[in-house]
Residue, then its C-alpha position, 0 to 999 in steps of 0.5 A: m623476467a622471472a625472479k631468480q630462486k634464492s638459496p636460504v642463508y644461515v648463520l653457522g657460527v659467531g664469535m665476539t671479543k670483549f668491548i673495551k675503552p679505547r686505550g690502545l691496549v689491543d690492536y685491530t689485528e688481534l681483535g679481528f683474529e680473536a673474533g674470526v677464530k671463535a666464529l670458525l670454532d663455533a661453526q666447526i669448519n676450517y678457513d679452507d671452507v671459506e670462499q669469500g671474506i668481508a672485513c668491516y671497520c671505519y677507523g683504519d687504512s684501506t686494506c686492514g681487512q687483508r691484514v686480518f684475513y691473511q692471519f687465517g691463511m693466504t688462500k687467494i679468496p677475495v677480501y672486501n673492505v666495508n666502511n659504512n659508518c654506524s651500519t658497517g657491520s650490517t652492511g657487511l652481513a647484507m653483502g655476505r648474505t647476497f653472495v650466498a643467496s645468489g650462489a656466488a659462494d657457499c661460505v662467507l666469513v664476515v669479520g668486524f673490528e674497530k680500534m677507536q680513539a678516546g673522546s667524541l668522533q672526529s674527522h681525520w681528513n681535513d684537506r678535503e670536502n667532508p661527506m657530512g659537510t652539507t648535512v651539518s650546513m643544513m642543520a646549522e641553518t635550520r636548527g642552529f649549531e651548539a657547543a656539543p659533539g657533532a654526532a650527538q647534535m645530528f642524532g639529537n636533532a633527528g630526535r627533535e624532528y621525530k618528536e615534532r612529527y609524531g608526538a614522541t616524548d623524552d620518555d620514549f627515547a629513554e625507554i630504548a636506552r633502558v632496554n639496552h642497558a637492561h640487556s648488558p649484564r647478560n652479555p659478559y662482552s659488554q663494555f658497561r654492564q650497569v642497569y639504569t631506570r628510565e628516571q636515572i637515564l633522564q636525570s643523567p647529564t644532557v649531551f644534546a637534548p633530548l639525548t642524555k649521557l646514558q643514551c649516547c654510545p661510548t667509543s669502544d675497541g672490539g670485534a665480532a664475526a659470523v660465518l654465513h653458509n647455505l648448508g650445502l656441505g655436510g648434508a645438514a638438514v634444516v627444519t623451519v617451524y612456521r606455526r605450532a600444530d595446535g595453533q596456539p602462540a608459543p609460551v614466553l620463555d625466561d633466560a634460563a629456559v632459553g639457555r637450557a634449550n640452546r645448551l648444544g650451541y655456543n652463545p657468546a652473549t651469555e658465555a665468555r669463552g677464550f681459545t687455545r693455540e691448538q684450537a686457533t691452529s685447527v681453524r687456520s688454513r691447512k694448506y696456506a697458513s702463513d706464520w709470516a702473516l700471523a706474525d706475533t698475534q697469537e703471542k699477543q693473544q696469549q699474553q692478553q688471555q693471561k692478563k685477563k686470567k690474572k685480572k679475573k683472579k685479582k678481581k676474584k681475590k679482591k671480591k673475596k677480600k671485600k666479602k671477608k671484610k664485609k663479613k667481618k664488618k657485619k660481625k663487628k657491627k652485630k657484636k657492637k649491636k649486641k653489646k649495645k643491646k646488652k648495655k641498654k638492657k643492663k641500663k634498663k634493668k638498673k633503671k628499673k631497679k633504681k625506680k623500684k628502690k625509689k618506689k620502695k623508699k617512697k613507700k617506706k617514707k610514706k608509711k613512716k610519715k603515716k606512723k608518725n602522724n598516727c603517733a602525733g594524733q594519739t599524743q594529742s588526744r591523750e593531752k586533750k584528755v588530761y587537759s579536760s580532766m584537769h579542767g573538770s576537776g578544777r571546776a569541781f574544786q571551786 
């Protein structure tokens, strides 16, 4: 049977929320809505153009996807809920790509969201067989089981086996974490945005060897979305460049150059962007928008955005205050240093003067002593003369 010609699939738009610590501050409905609205705005389409919806999440009831998608409109499109552990997002994208490539849909919206619990990952279904049960049993039998988080032990043991088979080192694993941490400051949506060296990563507390704290993923609340399309609508042209005409490799571009080249597009990895109520309304279904399904999500969203603005303002103010304080401290330090220098100079001058005076005094004293010695020598010679003359005259008298 001949292979069926597949339609090319393109990412038309993307959206992302800030990833935060799981403290129950934002609900999954808001996370999914924000990510979806941003993706639709970026793709410059309306929800009425979407033919299939894919919701990706692990922690939540069976139809959380419908709850999120109905906020955009009750358009009767099929909504699929995908749960596949750490590969939930990539599974959802693969599924959406399959729909578009096979011709089952022209446009698919994939929305991923997660509202987690603080602490390490745990099972919530203790009244039935755990799907990881056999894996954990085998792991305990072959490698032992320690007092460390289960997920860390699983991936840590995989790392140990990889080291044994291929001769990888702890440095190799630490390098993966270093690269990911190095990317985080460029993404304003990252939960943690610190840069670490390989040494710092290796020296951080060990969770389960070879994994240290800075090599383990934190639990997070957040959302991301992508619009997949075959570009059949709107008559858009796509040019695919396979090779340069001169046969030379493409030059390595820095972040700024890439930013300039992509200026017309929207890159959520470098731009943190909110949206207004009007913008959200513009991407929601024109025919089947339901205020009942949307409930109070937009109000919550606005409150969150206002909170963020307030927080940002507060942070800015704090930063300004800190800067001012630092400047003042620096000025004070400089003044103190100057004063100290002046004092030191004065002291040095005084010391020099004193030394000079002492030297002068010593010189004077020496001169005086010399003079005294000269005087004493003259008196002695005079006395000698008198004595000798007297002695001589006495002999003559005799």
